[in-house]
KOLFI-876703 format. One line per field, with one value per residue (C-alpha): chain; y negated, z, x negated. Coordinates in steps of 0.02 Angstrom, whole numbers, plus 32768, in hexadecimal, padded with zeros to 4 digits. Layout:
BEGIN
c <- (A|...)
py <- (Y|...)
pz <- (Z|...)
px <- (X|...)
***
This chain:
BEGIN
c <- (A|A|A|A|A|A|A|A|A|A|A|A|A|A|A|A|A|A|A|A|A|A|A|A|A|A|A|A|A|A|A|A|A|A|A|A|A|A|A|A|A|A|A|A|A|A|A|A|A|A|A|A|A|A|A|A|A|A|A|A|A|A|A|A|A|A|A|A|A|A|A|A|A|A|A|A|A|A|A|A|A|A|A|A|A|A|A|A|A|A|A|A|A|A|A|A|A|A|A|A|A|A|A|A|A|A|A|A|A|A|A|A|A|A|A|A|A|A|A|A|A|A|A|A|A|A|A|A|A|A|A|A|A|A|A|A|A|A|A|A|A|A|A|A|A|A|A|A|A|A|A|A|A|A|A|A|A|A|A|A|A|A|A|A|A|A|A|A|A|A|A|A|A|A|A|A|A|A|A|A|A|A|A|A|A|A|A|A|A|A|A|A|A|A|A|A|A|A|A|A|A|A|A|A|A|A|A|A|A|A|A|A|A|A|A|A|A|A|A|A|A|A|A|A|A|A|A|A|A|A|A|A|A|A|A|A|A|A|A|A|A|A|A|A|A|A|A|A|A|A|A|A|A|A|A|A|A|A|A|A|A|A|A|A|A|A|A|A|A|A|A|A|A|A|A|A|A|A|A|A|A|A|A|A|A|A|A|A|A|A|A|A|A|A|A|A|A|A|A|A|A|A|A|A|A|A|A|A|A|A|A|A|A|A|A|A|A|A|A|A|A|A|A|A|A|A|A|A|A|A|A|A|A|A|A|A|A|A|A|A|A|A|A|A|A|A|A|A|A|A|A|A|A|A|A|A|A|A|A|A|A|A|A|A|A|A|A|A|A|A|A|A|A|A|A|A|A|A|A|A|A|A|A|A|A|A|A|A|A|A|A|A|A)
py <- (8000|7F52|7EBC|7E45|7DB8|7DBD|7D36|7D17|7C8A|7C93|7CA2|7D12|7D0D|7DAC|7DD6|7D95|7D2A|7CC7|7C32|7BDA|7BBD|7B54|7AAC|7ADF|7B10|7A78|79FD|7A39|79E1|793A|78E7|78D9|7978|7994|7A25|7A7A|7AF9|7B38|7B46|7B51|7BFF|7BC3|7B57|7BE4|7C5A|7BD3|7BD0|7B1A|7AE5|7B50|7B09|7A54|7A6E|7AAE|7A1E|799D|79F1|79DA|791F|791C|78AE|791A|78FD|7976|79B5|7A2C|7A7F|7AD9|7B4E|7C0D|7BF8|7B58|7AC8|7A43|79BF|79FD|79F7|7943|7914|7963|790F|7867|7880|78B1|7812|77A2|77E2|780B|78C2|7923|79D6|7A35|7AB4|7B2C|7B8F|7C0F|7C92|7C92|7C0C|7B8E|7BBA|7BB4|7B0B|7ACA|7AFF|7A95|7A04|7A0F|79FF|797E|790E|78F5|78BE|7830|7899|78F2|7997|79F8|79CD|7A56|7AD4|7A85|7AFB|7A69|79FE|7A79|79FC|7A45|7A52|79F1|79CC|7A05|79E1|7A6E|7AE6|7B4A|7BC7|7C22|7CB6|7CE8|7D63|7DF4|7DEB|7D7C|7D80|7CC4|7CB5|7D05|7CDA|7C44|7C34|7BF2|7BFE|7B66|7B54|7AC3|7AC7|7A3D|7AAF|7B5B|7B81|7BDF|7BE2|7C16|7BDE|7C05|7B97|7BC2|7B1C|7B5A|7BE6|7BBD|7B94|7BF5|7C65|7CA0|7D4C|7D78|7E10|7DDE|7D46|7DBE|7E15|7DAA|7DC5|7E18|7EC9|7E83|7E0A|7E92|7F02|7E78|7E4C|7F02|7F12|7E78|7EC3|7F68|7F0E|7EB4|7F5D|7FA7|7F16|7F3F|7FFC|801A|7FFB|805B|8027|8091|80B1|808A|8114|80A8|8024|80A6|8100|805B|8027|80D2|80C4|801A|805B|80E9|8068|800B|80AB|80DE|803C|7FD5|8046|8046|7F88|7F7F|7FF6|7FB6|7EFD|7EE8|7F7E|7F2C|7FB7|7FB2|7EF4|7EEC|7F6C|7F12|7E6A|7EA4|7F05|7E68|7E08|7E8F|7EB4|7E0D|7DC2|7DF1|7E90|7F0F|7EA4|7E82|7F12|7EFC|7EA3|7EB2|7E33|7E4F|7E79|7E82|7DDB|7D70|7DCA|7DAD|7CF8|7CD7|7D2F|7CC9|7C29|7C36|7C90|7C61|7D14|7D58|7D7B|7E24|7E62|7E34|7E92|7F2A|7F32|7F1A|7F8D|803C|8006|7FB8|8057|80C0|804F|805B|8119|816D|81EB|816D|812D|81CF|8211|8172|8178|822F|820B|8182|8202|827E|8207|818E|81F8|82A4|82FA|83A9|8398|8440|83FC|83D1|8323|82DD|831F|82D2|8228|822A|8260|81D7|8153|81A1|81A0|80E9|80C0|812B|80CC|8020|803B|80C9|80B9|7FFB|7FE3|7F61|7F4D|7FAA|7F47|7E93|7E89|7EAA|7E04|7DAE|7DAE|7DCD|7DD4|7D21|7CE1|7D7D|7D3C|7C94|7CE2|7D64|7CDD|7C7D|7D1A|7D3D|7C86|7C78|7D15|7CD7|7D4C|7DF0|7E18|7E84|7EF4|7FAE|7FB5|7F17|7EC2|7E54|7DE4|7E6F|7EEA|7E75|7E64|7F22|7F30|7EAD|7F12|7FB1|7F56|7F3D|7FEE)
pz <- (8000|7FD3|8048|802F|8080|8081|80BC|8091|80F1|80A4|8120|80DA|8107|80BA|80B2|8084|811F|8121|80B4|814C|8182|80EA|813E|81DB|8177|8105|8198|81D4|8140|8139|8103|8045|7FDE|7F22|7EEA|7E4D|7DE6|7D35|7CD4|7D14|7D62|7E15|7DFF|7DB2|7E44|7EC7|7F05|7ED9|7F48|7FD8|7FCE|7FBF|8054|80C0|808C|80B4|815B|8186|8165|80D9|803F|7FA3|7EF5|7E63|7DCE|7D66|7CC0|7CE4|7C51|7C57|7C22|7C87|7C26|7C57|7C31|7CC2|7D34|7D01|7D1C|7DC8|7DFC|7DC5|7E2E|7EC4|7EB7|7E95|7F29|7FA1|7FAA|8046|8014|7F77|7F73|7EDF|7EBD|7E33|7DEC|7DD2|7D4C|7DBF|7E4F|7DE1|7D9D|7E4C|7E8A|7E08|7E27|7EDC|7EA6|7E1C|7E93|7EF8|7E6C|7DF0|7D5C|7CE0|7D1B|7C87|7CC2|7D44|7CB4|7C44|7C47|7C2B|7CB8|7D39|7DC8|7E76|7ED0|7F6E|7FA4|7F7E|7FC1|8026|7FC7|7FFF|7F84|7F6F|7EFA|7E7A|7E0B|7E3A|7DC4|7DD4|7E91|7E90|7F32|7F8F|7F2D|7F10|7E54|7DC6|7D09|7C9E|7BE1|7B74|7AD2|7A87|7A85|7A88|7B2C|7BC2|7C57|7D0C|7DA1|7E5B|7EF3|7FAB|7FBD|7F4A|7FB6|7FE1|8098|80A3|8027|8033|7FE6|7FDB|7F6B|7F53|7EF0|7E69|7E51|7DB9|7D63|7CBB|7C93|7C16|7C92|7D17|7C9E|7C72|7D28|7D54|7CC6|7D0A|7DB9|7D70|7D0C|7DA7|7DF9|7D61|7D57|7E07|7DFC|7D5F|7D92|7D74|7E1E|7EBA|7EE4|7F91|7FC7|802F|7FA7|7F1D|7F76|7F9F|7EE7|7EB0|7F2B|7EE7|7E35|7E63|7EB4|7E0E|7DAD|7E26|7E46|7DA5|7D46|7DDA|7DE4|7D2A|7D38|7DE0|7DEA|7E9A|7EE3|7F7A|7F98|7EE5|7EDF|7F89|7F5A|7EB7|7F0F|7F97|7F1B|7EB0|7F42|7F77|7EC7|7EBD|7F6B|7F73|7FDB|7F4F|7EF8|7F90|7F6A|7EAC|7E45|7D92|7D2E|7CF2|7C3A|7C03|7C50|7BEF|7B50|7B72|7BA3|7AF1|7AAB|7B14|7AF9|7A3D|7A30|7AD6|7AF7|7BA2|7C01|7C46|7B9B|7B51|7BDD|7BBF|7B08|7B2D|7BC3|7B74|7ADF|7B52|7BB9|7B1B|7ADB|7B82|7B8D|7B84|7BEA|7C76|7C85|7C60|7D14|7D51|7CCC|7CF1|7DAA|7D7B|7D1C|7DAC|7E3B|7DE5|7D63|7DB4|7D2A|7D46|7D96|7D4D|7C9B|7C47|7C72|7BC2|7BAC|7C53|7C21|7B78|7BC8|7C4C|7BC4|7B6D|7C10|7C2C|7B80|7B9E|7C3F|7BF4|7B4C|7B61|7C16|7C2A|7B75|7B45|7A8F|7A73|79E9|79C6|791E|797D|79D5|792D|7948|78B7|78AC|7874|791D|795F|7941|7997|7A26|7A46|7A49|7ACD|7B33|7B4A|7B56|7C15|7C20|7BA9|7B1F|7B7B|7BF9|7C7F|7CA0|7CA9|7C06|7BCE|7B41|7ABC|7A46|79C3|7A45|7A70|79B8|79AB|7A3F|79F3|7952|79B1|79EC|793A|7929)
px <- (8000|7FBF|7FBD|804E|80B0|816E|81E5|829B|82EC|839C|842B|84B4|856C|85B5|866D|8719|8737|8695|86C2|870B|8656|8627|8647|85EB|8551|8554|855D|84B4|8463|84BD|855F|8559|856B|8561|85CF|858D|85EB|8605|86A6|8757|8752|873B|87D6|883D|881B|883B|8787|876D|87FF|87C1|8712|874D|87C1|8731|86C0|8746|876F|86B8|86C9|8649|8640|8658|8610|8619|85B6|8623|85FB|8557|8536|8524|846E|8455|840A|838F|8412|847C|83E4|83C5|847B|847C|83DA|8420|84BE|8455|83EF|8485|84EA|845C|8493|845F|848B|84BC|854A|853E|85DD|85CD|8559|849E|84A2|84F4|8480|83E4|8414|843A|838F|8338|83B0|8377|82C1|82DD|833E|829F|8228|8216|81DC|824D|8298|8251|81A1|81B7|81BA|8136|80A1|8029|8071|80B7|80CB|80DD|8183|815D|820F|82C0|836D|83BD|842F|84C6|8511|85B6|859F|8623|85C2|8550|84BD|8424|8409|83E6|8449|83B7|831A|82AB|82B2|831B|831B|8344|835E|8328|838D|8322|828A|82DE|8287|82CA|8255|8257|81F6|81EC|81D5|81ED|8249|82D3|8316|83CC|83DD|8481|84DD|8590|85AF|8668|8687|873E|8702|86C4|876C|8795|86EE|8711|86D9|865C|860D|860D|85AE|8532|8518|84FA|847C|8423|8418|83DB|8355|8316|8301|82AA|8230|81F3|8201|819E|80EB|804B|8008|800A|80C2|8108|817E|81F3|8207|8219|82A5|82FA|82F6|8335|83C5|83F6|83EC|8462|84D3|84E3|84FF|8588|85E4|85D6|8651|86C8|86C7|86EA|877F|87BE|878F|87D6|877B|8728|86A9|866B|8661|860C|8588|8561|8557|84E0|8474|8468|841C|83A2|8368|830D|82FB|8243|8246|8230|81AE|8141|80C9|80C9|8046|8083|80E5|8197|81A8|825F|828C|820E|8241|82FA|82E4|82AC|8346|83C0|835C|8372|841A|846E|84A4|84D6|8435|846A|84A0|83F8|83A0|840E|83DD|8324|830F|8319|82AF|822D|8225|8213|8188|812D|8132|8087|8027|8009|80BC|8118|811B|816D|81F4|8212|822A|82A6|830C|830B|8332|83A9|8403|83F4|8390|834F|82A1|8269|826C|81C7|818D|8196|8246|8278|8233|828C|832F|831E|8313|83AA|840C|83E2|8426|84C0|84E5|84CE|8522|859E|85D5|85C7|85FB|8578|8545|84A2|844A|8418|8473|8515|84F3|84D0|8414|839D|82DE|82C2|8283|822C|817C|8195|81FA|8173|80ED|814F|8170|80B6|807F|8083|8016|7F8F|7FC6|7FE7|8071|801C|80B2|80D8|807A|801E|807D|8030|8090|8092|80D3|8163|818F|818F|8208|827B|827C|82A6|8342|8381|83C6)
***
């Protein structure tokens, strides 16, 4: 086991009766709150009214930033930072899924600086995050885990870039996780969110370093949780047990615990960020299409035992089978889960994506790593192009 440091300061209120504590938590940080959210879904399900009522009961001044996009854009970060400065906001309240929470994190940082918000993501500038406004979140979609991590991903449509960054100052102070708020999430978005959670787990599980038994078994258990409960949540949207398991797995898949002993970079996420930066597709769907092809591309004599174990522990394959057959069947089972059981489209052309931008997207995917992503198997620009092409059929 390697040395590591782990800290997660997020306070979690989990359950269907916890929203009454929103005002109490917000008051700890001041009197002026900026409520951030996306489209009209929180109003349709009555959540907006509940949140506003709790804020007003707490005697706080309420300001709003609606319309945050599914792949949150730098324009929304700029708008939010401007509102924070204009109204001397004390605390941010993000109500929504990972996109809303990601955007709110960078609003919190941008509100405390004089430079442009995109400078935080400019590889040549990369200014430090020295201060950020406090954030409270109310989660409505189990997917990204942003409610319990320190990072956020922002898109810039002007440059076709989508970039993520971490800072310990961007952990939410408090997050409210109420599984009943995900009852109205569509089967498609439930499937995409589950694929996103599963990809987070895969990015940490597939490593050629020395495995840590406790972490490995924890990851395998969460993977089995997604395999079991995602289809149930799609069939029975108000199944509390299914929604609760997906929600809690979403948080633990990316809150730092399972990555504390890992040293390799993620691979599918930088590749998918380029897809959704150019084509604005749903992040989890892009990850679903990439993941089996990436695993197939990575399979060799060194990685084969890990893939075989994945098939045995997660999908229940017969451990007496030859190792190569186990690994190949594991990849097939992953595809079967994502495309047949969850019902996601399996190729890029089905999402109206052709090969015209593969070269430039691959170059951007490896750029932060000086040309080679040091993942489960190191990936060069040409390797990334090859994986994109594998996703065409």
